[in-house]
C-alpha positions in Angstrom: 26.4 70.3 1.4 27.1 72.0 4.7 26.0 70.2 7.8 23.6 73.4 8.4 22.2 72.7 5.1 21.8 69.2 5.3 20.2 69.8 9.0 17.7 72.4 7.5 16.7 69.8 4.4 16.1 66.7 6.5 14.0 68.9 8.9 12.1 70.3 6.0 11.7 66.7 4.7 10.4 65.1 7.6 8.1 68.2 8.1 6.8 67.6 4.4 6.6 63.9 4.9 4.6 64.3 8.3 1.9 66.5 6.4 1.7 64.2 3.6 1.2 61.0 6.1 -1.6 62.8 8.1 -3.8 62.7 4.8 -3.9 58.9 4.0 -4.2 55.5 5.9 -0.4 54.7 6.4 1.0 52.0 4.6 3.7 51.2 2.0 1.8 53.0 -1.1 0.9 56.1 1.1 4.5 56.5 2.5 5.8 56.2 -0.9 3.6 59.0 -2.1 4.4 60.9 0.8 8.3 60.7 0.3 8.2 61.3 -3.4 5.9 64.5 -2.7 8.4 65.4 -0.1 11.5 65.1 -2.2 9.6 66.7 -5.0 9.2 69.9 -3.2 12.7 70.1 -2.7 13.3 69.4 -6.4 11.2 72.0 -7.3 13.1 74.6 -5.7 16.0 73.6 -7.3 14.3 73.4 -10.8 13.6 76.9 -10.3 17.4 78.0 -9.3 18.6 76.0 -12.0 16.1 77.6 -14.6 17.2 81.3 -13.4 20.5 80.3 -13.6 20.3 79.1 -17.2 17.9 82.1 -18.2 20.8 84.7 -17.1 23.8 82.9 -19.0 23.5 85.7 -22.0 24.1 85.7 -25.9 27.7 85.6 -25.5 27.8 82.5 -23.5 30.2 79.7 -24.8 27.3 76.9 -23.9 24.2 76.3 -25.6 21.2 75.1 -23.9 20.5 71.7 -25.3 17.0 70.2 -26.3 17.4 66.6 -26.5 14.5 64.9 -28.7 14.0 61.0 -28.0 10.8 58.9 -28.4 12.2 57.2 -25.4 13.3 57.7 -22.0 13.4 54.6 -19.5 14.1 56.5 -16.2 12.9 53.8 -13.8 12.1 54.2 -10.1 12.5 57.7 -9.2 12.6 58.0 -5.5 15.8 56.1 -4.8 17.6 58.4 -7.2 16.2 61.6 -5.7 16.8 60.4 -2.0 20.6 59.4 -2.8 21.1 62.7 -4.9 19.4 64.6 -1.7 21.3 62.9 0.7 18.1 61.7 2.2 18.0 57.7 2.1 19.0 57.4 5.9 16.6 60.0 7.0 13.5 58.5 5.1 14.6 54.9 6.6 14.6 56.6 10.1 11.2 58.3 9.8 9.6 55.0 8.5 11.2 52.7 11.1 8.8 53.9 14.0 5.9 53.0 11.7 6.6 49.9 11.3 7.7 50.0 7.6 11.1 49.3 5.9 12.5 51.7 3.1 13.5 48.8 0.7 9.9 47.9 1.0 8.6 51.3 0.5 10.8 51.9 -2.6 9.6 48.3 -4.1 5.9 49.7 -4.4 7.0 52.5 -7.1 6.6 51.5 -10.9 9.1 52.1 -13.6 7.7 54.8 -15.6 6.9 53.4 -19.1 8.4 56.1 -21.0 10.6 53.8 -23.1 11.4 50.1 -24.1 15.3 49.4 -24.6 18.6 50.6 -24.7 18.0 54.1 -26.8 15.6 54.9 -24.0 18.2 53.7 -21.1 20.8 56.0 -22.9 18.5 59.2 -22.9 18.1 58.4 -19.3 21.8 58.1 -18.5 22.1 61.7 -20.6 19.8 63.7 -18.4 21.6 62.4 -15.3 24.8 63.6 -16.8 23.1 66.9 -17.9 22.4 67.5 -14.2 25.8 66.2 -13.1 27.6 68.7 -15.2 25.3 71.3 -15.0 24.3 71.5 -18.6 21.7 73.9 -19.8 19.0 71.4 -21.1 15.8 69.8 -21.6 15.1 66.4 -22.6 11.8 66.2 -25.1 9.5 63.2 -25.0 5.7 61.8 -25.0 4.2 61.0 -21.8 3.1 57.4 -23.2 0.0 56.0 -20.6 0.7 52.7 -21.3 4.3 52.3 -22.3 5.2 49.7 -24.9 3.5 47.1 -23.0 3.6 44.7 -19.8 5.0 41.4 -20.9 3.3 38.5 -19.7 4.2 34.5 -20.3 1.3 32.0 -21.2 2.1 28.5 -22.1 5.7 30.0 -23.0 4.4 32.4 -25.3 4.7 36.2 -25.0 1.3 38.1 -24.2 1.3 41.9 -24.3 -1.0 44.0 -21.9 -1.3 47.6 -21.0 1.5 48.8 -18.8 -0.9 51.0 -16.7 1.9 52.6 -14.9 0.1 55.8 -14.2 -3.1 54.3 -12.8 -3.0 55.7 -9.3 -1.1 58.8 -10.7 2.6 59.8 -10.0 3.9 62.3 -7.8 7.0 62.8 -9.6 5.2 64.9 -12.4 5.2 68.6 -12.2 2.1 69.9 -14.7 3.1 73.1 -16.3 -0.1 74.3 -17.4 0.8 77.4 -18.7 2.9 75.7 -21.2 0.4 74.4 -24.1 0.9 74.4 -27.7 -1.3 73.6 -30.8 -0.3 70.9 -33.1 -1.8 70.3 -36.4 -2.4 67.3 -38.7 -4.2 67.3 -42.3 -5.6 70.2 -43.5 -3.8 72.2 -46.7 -1.6 74.8 -47.7 -2.9 78.5 -48.6 -1.1 81.6 -49.8 -2.3 84.5 -47.9 -0.3 87.6 -48.8 2.3 86.2 -50.6 2.9 83.7 -47.4 2.4 80.1 -47.8 0.2 79.1 -44.5 -1.2 75.5 -43.2 -4.7 75.8 -42.3 -7.6 73.3 -41.5 -7.5 69.9 -40.6 -6.9 68.6 -37.1 -5.5 70.5 -34.2 -4.5 69.2 -30.7 -3.3 71.0 -27.7 0.2 69.4 -26.4 0.4 70.0 -22.4 3.6 70.0 -21.0 4.5 67.5 -17.6 8.2 68.3 -16.0 9.8 65.0 -14.6 12.8 66.5 -12.7 16.1 64.5 -12.6 18.8 65.7 -9.7 22.3 66.0 -10.0 24.2 64.3 -7.0 26.9 66.4 -6.2 25.3 70.0 -7.0 21.9 71.2 -6.7 21.6 71.4 -10.3 18.7 69.5 -12.1 17.7 68.5 -15.5 14.2 68.4 -17.1 12.3 65.9 -18.9 9.6 67.8 -20.7 6.8 65.6 -21.4 4.3 66.0 -23.9 0.5 65.0 -23.1 -2.4 65.6 -26.5 -5.7 66.5 -25.7 -8.2 67.8 -28.2 -8.8 71.4 -28.8 -12.5 71.3 -28.6 -14.0 69.7 -25.3 -17.0 67.5 -26.9 -18.9 68.0 -30.0 -22.0 69.2 -28.2 -24.6 69.0 -31.1 -23.7 65.2 -31.5 -24.1 64.6 -27.7 -27.5 66.3 -27.8 -28.4 63.9 -30.6 -27.6 61.2 -28.3 -24.6 60.4 -30.5 -22.1 59.8 -27.3 -19.6 58.2 -29.1 -19.2 60.8 -32.1 -19.3 63.4 -29.5 -16.3 62.0 -28.0 -14.4 60.8 -31.1 -11.9 63.6 -31.7 -10.7 63.3 -27.8 -10.2 59.6 -28.3 -8.3 60.4 -31.7 -5.9 63.0 -29.6 -5.5 61.6 -26.8 -4.5 58.1 -28.4 -1.1 59.7 -29.1 -0.1 59.2 -26.1 -1.4 55.7 -25.3 1.4 53.4 -26.4 4.9 53.4 -27.3 5.6 52.5 -30.9 2.4 51.5 -31.9 2.3 48.3 -34.2 3.1 49.5 -37.5 2.3 46.3 -39.8 -1.0 48.4 -40.5 -1.6 51.8 -42.0 -3.4 53.0 -38.9 -0.6 52.1 -37.0 2.0 53.8 -39.0 -0.1 57.0 -39.1 -0.2 57.2 -35.6 3.6 56.5 -35.4 4.2 59.6 -37.8 1.5 61.6 -35.9 3.5 60.9 -32.4 6.9 61.9 -33.8 5.4 65.3 -35.4 3.6 65.8 -32.2 6.7 65.5 -30.2 9.0 67.8 -32.4 6.1 70.2 -32.9 5.5 70.8 -29.3 9.1 70.8 -28.4 10.3 73.4 -31.0 7.7 75.5 -30.3 8.3 75.5 -26.6 12.2 76.0 -27.8 11.4 79.1 -29.8 9.1 80.7 -27.0 11.6 80.6 -24.4 14.5 81.6 -26.7 12.2 84.7 -27.2 11.3 85.4 -23.3 15.2 85.4 -22.9 16.7 87.2 -25.6 13.6 89.1 -27.3 14.0 87.8 -31.2 15.0 85.2 -33.3 18.3 86.6 -33.9 21.1 84.1 -32.9 18.9 81.4 -31.8 20.9 78.7 -33.4 24.1 79.8 -31.8 22.2 79.7 -28.5 20.4 76.6 -28.9 21.5 73.0 -29.7 18.8 70.7 -31.3 19.9 67.3 -31.0 17.9 64.3 -32.7 18.0 61.1 -30.7 17.9 58.5 -33.6 15.6 58.9 -36.6 12.2 59.2 -34.7 12.3 62.9 -34.4 14.1 63.7 -37.7 11.0 65.8 -38.7 12.8 68.3 -36.7 14.5 70.4 -39.2 11.7 70.5 -41.3 9.2 71.9 -38.6 11.7 74.3 -37.3 11.8 75.6 -40.8 8.1 75.6 -41.2 8.0 77.8 -37.7 10.5 80.2 -38.8 9.3 80.9 -42.4 5.5 80.7 -41.9 5.0 81.5 -38.2 7.8 84.2 -37.7 8.2 85.4 -41.2 12.3 84.7 -41.7 13.6 84.5 -45.0 14.7 81.0 -46.5 18.5 81.7 -45.9 17.9 82.9 -42.5 15.8 79.9 -41.5 18.0 77.5 -42.8 21.3 79.0 -41.5 19.3 78.6 -38.0 18.7 75.2 -38.5 21.8 74.1 -39.6 23.4 75.8 -36.7 21.0 74.1 -34.0 20.2 70.7 -35.3 22.7 67.6 -34.7 22.0 63.9 -35.1 22.9 60.9 -33.4 22.8 57.5 -35.8 22.0 54.4 -33.5 21.9 51.7 -36.2 22.8 50.2 -39.5 19.7 48.2 -39.7 18.1 49.6 -43.2 14.5 48.9 -41.7 15.2 51.2 -38.6 16.2 54.1 -40.8 12.6 55.5 -41.1 11.2 56.4 -44.1 7.4 57.3 -44.8 5.3 57.1 -48.0 5.1 60.4 -49.5 0.7 59.6 -49.5 0.7 59.9 -46.1 3.4 62.6 -45.4 0.7 64.5 -47.9 -2.0 64.0 -46.0 -1.2 64.8 -42.4 2.0 67.1 -42.9 1.2 68.9 -46.2 3.3 71.9 -45.4 6.2 69.9 -44.2 6.4 67.9 -47.3 6.5 71.5 -49.3 9.5 72.5 -47.3 11.1 69.0 -47.4 11.0 69.2 -51.2 12.8 72.4 -51.1 15.2 71.6 -48.9 15.9 68.6 -51.1 16.2 70.8 -54.4 18.5 73.1 -53.0 20.7 70.5 -51.6 20.6 68.4 -55.1 21.4 71.7 -56.6 24.6 72.0 -54.4 25.5 68.2 -55.3 25.4 69.1 -59.0 27.7 72.0 -58.9 30.1 69.8 -56.6 29.8 66.9 -58.5 28.5 67.5 -62.1 27.3 64.5 -64.2 26.7 62.2 -61.4 23.1 61.3 -61.7 23.4 58.0 -59.5 24.8 60.0 -56.9 22.0 62.3 -56.9 19.3 59.4 -56.9 21.1 57.7 -53.8 21.6 60.9 -51.7 18.0 62.4 -52.4 15.6 63.0 -49.7 12.7 61.2 -51.7 13.4 57.7 -52.4 11.7 57.6 -56.1 10.6 53.8 -55.5 8.7 52.6 -58.7 11.3 54.0 -61.1 14.0 52.3 -59.1 13.4 48.9 -57.5 9.4 49.0 -57.1 7.2 50.2 -54.0 5.9 53.5 -53.3 7.8 57.0 -53.2 9.0 58.0 -50.0 10.8 60.3 -47.5 14.4 59.2 -46.2 14.1 60.6 -42.5 17.8 59.9 -42.0 18.8 61.6 -45.2 16.9 64.8 -43.9 18.6 64.4 -40.3 21.7 64.2 -42.0 21.4 66.8 -44.7 19.9 69.4 -42.0 22.5 68.6 -39.4 25.9 70.4 -38.8 27.1 67.5 -37.0 26.0 63.2 -37.3 27.8 60.9 -35.0 27.4 57.1 -34.2 27.9 55.6 -31.1 31.0 53.5 -30.7 34.2 53.8 -33.0 33.1 50.7 -35.3 29.7 51.6 -35.6 30.8 55.2 -36.8 33.5 54.1 -39.2 30.6 51.6 -40.5 28.2 54.8 -41.1 30.4 56.5 -43.7 31.6 53.1 -45.2 28.0 52.1 -45.3 24.9 53.7 -45.0 26.1 57.2 -45.2 29.0 56.8 -47.5 27.9 59.3 -49.8 27.0 62.0 -47.5 30.4 61.4 -45.7 32.2 62.0 -49.5 30.0 65.1 -49.7 30.4 66.3 -46.4 33.7 64.5 -44.6 33.9 67.2 -41.6 30.2 66.5 -40.2 30.7 63.0 -39.2 32.2 61.6 -36.0 31.9 59.3 -33.0 30.8 59.4 -29.5 30.7 56.0 -27.8 28.0 55.8 -25.1 28.6 55.9 -21.4 26.4 55.0 -18.8 25.3 56.5 -15.3 27.4 55.3 -12.2 24.8 57.1 -10.0 22.1 54.7 -11.0 24.1 51.7 -12.3 26.7 51.3 -10.0 26.0 53.6 -6.7 22.3 52.5 -6.3 22.2 49.7 -8.1 25.0 47.8 -6.2 25.3 49.4 -2.9 27.6 46.7 -1.6 30.3 46.9 -4.2 29.9 50.7 -3.9 30.9 51.0 -0.5 33.7 48.4 -1.1 35.0 50.6 -3.9 35.4 53.1 -1.2 37.0 51.2 1.1 39.5 50.4 -1.5 39.8 53.7 -3.5 38.6 56.5 -1.2 35.4 58.1 -3.0 36.8 60.1 -5.5 35.5 57.6 -8.0 32.0 58.5 -7.4 32.8 62.1 -8.9 35.4 60.8 -11.4 35.0 57.2 -12.5 38.1 57.4 -14.1 39.6 56.8 -10.5 38.3 53.3 -11.3 41.8 52.6 -12.7 43.3 52.5 -9.6 41.8 49.2 -9.2 43.9 47.3 -12.0 47.3 47.3 -9.8 45.0 46.1 -6.6 43.2 43.6 -8.6 45.4 40.6 -7.4 45.0 41.4 -3.5 43.4 38.3 -2.4 41.6 40.3 0.5 40.1 42.1 -2.0 39.1 39.3 -4.3 37.4 37.4 -1.2 35.3 40.6 -0.7 34.5 41.0 -4.0 33.2 37.5 -4.2 31.5 38.2 -1.0 29.7 41.0 -2.6 28.8 39.3 -5.5 27.3 36.4 -3.9 25.2 38.6 -2.1 23.8 40.0 -5.0 23.4 36.4 -6.5 21.4 35.3 -3.5 19.1 38.2 -4.1 18.5 37.4 -7.7 18.3 33.6 -6.9 15.2 34.3 -4.8 13.6 36.6 -7.6 14.2 33.9 -9.5 12.2 31.7 -7.2 9.5 34.2 -6.3 8.7 35.0 -10.0 9.2 31.6 -11.7 8.9 29.0 -8.5 12.4 27.9 -9.9 14.9 27.1 -7.7 18.5 27.6 -8.6 22.0 27.2 -7.6 23.1 30.4 -5.9 26.8 29.7 -6.4 26.7 28.3 -10.2 28.0 30.6 -12.8 25.2 33.4 -13.6 25.4 33.8 -17.0 22.9 36.5 -18.1 21.7 38.1 -21.4 19.2 40.8 -21.0 18.2 42.9 -23.9 15.4 43.5 -26.3 14.7 40.2 -28.4 15.6 40.7 -31.8 17.4 38.2 -34.2 20.9 40.1 -34.5 21.4 40.3 -30.9 21.2 36.4 -31.2 19.5 35.2 -28.0 19.0 32.4 -30.3 22.7 31.5 -30.4 22.7 31.5 -26.2 19.5 29.0 -26.7 21.5 26.8 -29.3 24.5 26.6 -26.5 22.1 25.8 -23.8 20.7 23.1 -25.7 24.3 21.7 -26.6 24.9 21.9 -23.4 22.2 20.1 -21.9 22.7 17.3 -24.2 26.3 17.1 -23.2 25.4 16.9 -19.6 22.8 14.2 -20.4 25.5 12.0 -22.1 28.1 12.3 -19.4 26.3 13.5 -16.2 29.0 12.1 -14.0 31.4 14.6 -15.6 32.9 17.4 -13.5 30.8 20.1 -14.8 30.8 23.7 -13.7 27.2 24.6 -12.5 25.8 27.4 -14.7 22.2 29.2 -14.4 21.6 31.2 -17.7 19.2 34.2 -17.4 17.5 35.7 -20.2 15.0 38.6 -20.2 13.7 40.9 -22.9 10.4 41.9 -24.9 9.9 41.0 -28.6 8.0 43.9 -30.6 4.5 42.6 -30.7 4.4 41.9 -34.6 7.8 40.5 -34.4 7.0 36.8 -34.8 10.4 35.4 -34.9 11.3 37.2 -32.2 8.2 36.1 -30.0 9.1 32.2 -31.1 12.5 32.7 -30.0 11.0 33.4 -26.8 8.7 30.5 -26.8 11.6 28.2 -27.5 13.6 29.7 -24.5 10.7 28.6 -22.5 10.1 25.4 -24.0 14.1 24.6 -23.6 13.8 25.6 -19.9 10.7 23.2 -19.1 12.7 20.5 -20.5 16.4 21.0 -19.0 14.9 22.3 -15.4 12.7 19.4 -14.9 15.4 16.7 -16.0 16.9 14.8 -12.7 20.2 13.8 -14.8 20.8 17.4 -15.0 20.1 18.7 -11.4 21.6 21.9 -10.6 24.3 21.6 -13.5 22.2 23.6 -15.6 19.2 25.7 -15.7 17.5 28.3 -17.4 15.3 31.4 -16.4 13.5 33.4 -18.5 12.2 36.5 -16.4 9.0 38.5 -17.7 8.7 42.2 -18.3 12.3 43.4 -18.5 12.8 46.8 -17.5 15.0 49.2 -15.3 14.1 48.0 -12.0 14.6 44.5 -12.9 18.0 45.1 -14.6 19.3 46.7 -11.3 18.6 43.4 -9.7 20.0 41.1 -12.6 22.9 43.2 -13.7 25.2 42.9 -10.0 24.6 39.5 -9.9 25.8 38.6 -13.1 29.0 36.4 -13.7 29.1 36.8 -17.1 27.6 39.2 -19.7 26.3 37.8 -23.1 27.1 40.4 -25.9 27.0 38.6 -28.6 25.4 40.0 -31.6 26.7 39.3 -35.1 29.9 41.7 -35.7 29.0 44.9 -37.5 25.1 44.6 -36.3 25.2 46.3 -32.7 25.9 49.7 -32.8 27.1 49.9 -29.4 25.6 48.7 -26.4 25.3 50.1 -22.7 24.8 47.0 -21.2 28.0 45.5 -21.9 28.8 48.7 -20.1 26.5 48.1 -16.8 27.5 44.7 -16.6 31.4 45.2 -16.6 31.2 48.3 -14.1 29.3 45.5 -11.9 32.0 43.3 -11.9 30.6 40.6 -14.9 33.2 39.2 -17.2 32.1 39.2 -20.8 31.7 37.0 -23.7 31.3 38.8 -26.4 31.9 39.5 -30.3 34.3 41.9 -31.9 31.1 44.4 -32.2 30.3 47.9 -30.8 31.6 49.4 -28.2 32.7 45.7 -27.1 35.7 46.5 -28.7 36.8 49.8 -27.0 35.8 48.1 -23.6 38.2 45.0 -24.4 40.8 47.7 -25.5 40.4 49.6 -21.9 40.2 46.6 -19.8 42.8 44.4 -21.6 41.7 42.3 -24.6 43.0 39.2 -23.1 40.2 39.9 -20.0 37.6 39.5 -22.5 36.0 36.5 -23.8 36.0 37.3 -27.5 34.7 35.0 -30.2 33.2 34.8 -33.5 34.0 36.3 -36.9 35.0 39.9 -37.2 33.1 42.2 -39.5 35.4 42.3 -42.3 35.0 38.3 -42.2 31.1 38.6 -41.9 31.3 40.8 -45.1 33.8 38.2 -46.8 31.8 35.1 -46.0 28.3 36.6 -47.3 30.0 38.1 -50.5 31.3 34.6 -51.2 28.0 32.9 -50.7 27.3 31.8 -47.2 25.6 28.2 -46.8 24.9 27.8 -43.3 24.2 24.0 -43.9 27.8 23.0 -44.7 28.3 24.3 -41.0 25.7 22.0 -39.7 26.8 18.9 -41.6 30.7 19.6 -40.6 29.8 19.9 -36.8 28.2 16.9 -35.1 27.3 18.7 -32.0 25.6 21.6 -33.9 23.8 19.0 -36.1 22.3 17.3 -32.8 21.2 20.8 -31.5 19.5 21.3 -34.7 18.1 17.7 -35.2 16.5 18.1 -31.6 14.7 21.7 -32.9 13.4 20.1 -35.6 12.1 16.6 -34.3 10.0 18.2 -31.6 12.7 17.1 -28.3 11.6 20.8 -26.8 8.0 20.8 -27.8 6.5 17.9 -26.7 6.6 16.3 -30.1 5.7 18.9 -32.2 7.9 19.1 -35.2 6.4 21.6 -36.4 6.5 24.2 -33.7 9.9 25.3 -34.4 10.3 24.5 -38.2 10.4 28.3 -39.1 13.4 28.6 -36.8 15.1 25.7 -38.2 14.3 26.3 -42.1 15.7 29.9 -41.6 19.1 28.8 -39.7 19.5 26.2 -42.3 18.8 28.5 -45.6 19.3 31.9 -44.6 20.8 32.7 -41.1 21.0 36.2 -41.9 23.2 36.6 -38.5 25.4 33.8 -38.9 24.9 31.7 -36.3 26.0 28.6 -37.8 29.1 30.1 -38.9 29.7 31.2 -35.2 28.5 28.5 -33.3 31.7 26.3 -32.5 33.7 29.0 -31.3 31.0 30.4 -29.3 30.7 26.9 -27.5 34.6 26.5 -27.6 34.7 30.0 -25.7 32.1 29.1 -23.6 34.6 26.4 -22.3 37.2 28.6 -21.7 34.6 30.7 -19.5 34.1 27.2 -17.3 37.7 26.6 -16.9 38.3 30.3 -15.5 35.4 30.3 -13.1 36.9 27.2 -11.3 39.7 29.3 -10.1 37.1 31.9 -8.3 40.3 34.3 -7.1 41.8 34.4 -10.6 38.0 34.8 -11.5 37.9 37.7 -9.0 40.8 39.2 -10.5 39.7 39.4 -13.9 36.6 40.9 -12.9 38.1 43.7 -10.9 40.2 44.5 -14.1 37.1 44.7 -16.0 35.8 47.3 -13.7 39.4 49.0 -13.6 38.9 49.5 -17.3 35.4 51.0 -17.0 36.0 54.5 -16.0 36.0 55.7 -19.3 32.7 54.6 -20.1 30.7 57.0 -18.0 27.7 58.9 -19.5 29.3 62.1 -17.9 32.4 61.6 -20.4 30.4 60.9 -23.3 28.0 64.4 -22.7 31.5 65.9 -22.3 32.4 65.0 -25.6 29.0 66.4 -27.2 29.5 69.5 -25.8 33.0 70.2 -26.9 32.5 68.7 -30.5 28.7 69.5 -31.0 26.9 72.0 -28.6 29.2 74.5 -27.5 29.4 77.4 -29.5 33.1 76.5 -30.5 31.5 73.6 -32.5 30.0 75.9 -34.9 33.2 77.4 -36.1 
């Protein structure tokens, strides 16, 4: 940006800011709204220019417009990102100073947009950032959740869920698109009119678009997150209202609006499962109607729709897209089956994010038939044509036909009811399917998708995840970013690969000292946050050992807690030993219906209560569970971490992106040989990571031979003492039953092999202690970690998607 452009932008911003502040009493909230509104006016101009440029790209363009469908987009706070992208951070700080306001205080007033929960949503947000940075014609499509997943509170050590009412004061970042409205249908029936099958009747809702604009940092391009808000077609039932039946008059409105209330409604009930399926169908239908309408405006006909547009499914949640696209092309636009299927196969691609069978969604046929009868017909037809092709390719293999069918026949083969397999639909309809780390992609084709990989060997590939350095380094860690500028120059800001130059400099004493000073400042900030939120005083010079992610058994927060107990017991037994002080930080939400995950959270709090209050321990060990984990909290925690816990059972974590953010910010990693940990170790040097535990092949072998976790407990005195303490009520005020479910599961089942990995985990934590004693050597190791992280930019990830999946050339 030229000096003249910057001056003009600053002047326009100041004028808009003054106009906004003139309309409201001055405080941090009004300053936040004023700054956001002023930024949005600039971004709106950039949005219009971006859309105009993309509309002119023409039918022969090599780059297709990408439509990224995801149930989650965990965007975090928007003002800081917008200010940084527009170069207005100092301008706003200067404008606020005479008003007696600090920029940091104003930024803190913005709530996180509650549009996601975990890594899936944070990845999607990183991708939007890279779409803008790389100038990729694109739309992200999601739902406008009013209350997010939930706001996590802690009462007597237990998780409690409350609505995350982030929209209660509105949000200045949304741009309503009143002209962008589509009707979505549920229920009803299929009729034949003039030889054409039509879906009629049932419940109709309107999808209204709201846009969230994501700016590039090194150009005037922006990307768009288009969120759908549901409302009823009919305002009220006036006859019911006149009868005095006010509840009945409004019932259909409530049913429509419920689609946007909560991310991932509790699916332990039929009502919850039905709402979740309706949410997914609502997202898919509105998004694809929008895509088709835009394509017709730009090109005039549906010819070439698949070559001009890519539709990407972020996990199985939007896997209904192929059936809905077929319905729209067949029923609404009169294409033949072959024409519609050719377009669908060109357009659709799918990223799988998990090997967990429970996450590969299936839906009962009865529910599908009740809510989406026309889609079920289309899925039957897709399945029949697909199976006919399989029969022709591999005649006589009836077992294969059963395994690859889009319909799980249930009662004839293992009980249960017949179900639609959504991951299978996504694979069959997509021209490209990928995993998100090399090990995960390899396991996909060896396990859950083995039969499909045999049928379509060229369809499967890997694209390892990445994270945006704009939010997860430049914004989250300005002190370290400034140090990188001083050490490397500013080239790393546009090409993260420049970080590789740090490797040769990592041994410099001056750089190590400066790095440790930046890290200490970040640790001081986190220590203050812990004291403010928990009333817990921690030693800011201790080793900050951090695990922040969704609470789930396979992510093994429980293994982390078992180590805390073991360390606590060892300290109590020998308090005078030369212990390396350690502060263990855990954060994450458990799904509301996930009893075991919630019990793990309760255990963490009970262990923290005992450990943190024991005078024999002092500041040698502290455990802090920070509630309501989200993007903004992560931006405080990650730059402060010394040690990153990435300890999933080998073969269960698809990729991880938290591991990348920690390493990028100078944390060393203790981790299993799993997910993207493997590629990180290969890039930074395997010896620079604290690797422990069984590898995937050993996990499979030990399970095949008949795993007995009790043997590991009987052979390890330290582990036995930990399990005994869980069972005898030592951390439950003498209640021997509180954690009986955890003890029983560990001793009898232990699906995720905590008992098998415990000894190596504890031994490796000992190696961490010894390494941390030598602060210069630790700093050198951490800097080498950072040097290896250039490849893990989401810009590289998106460039690979463009080359292999989203370009016209990828269709050849």
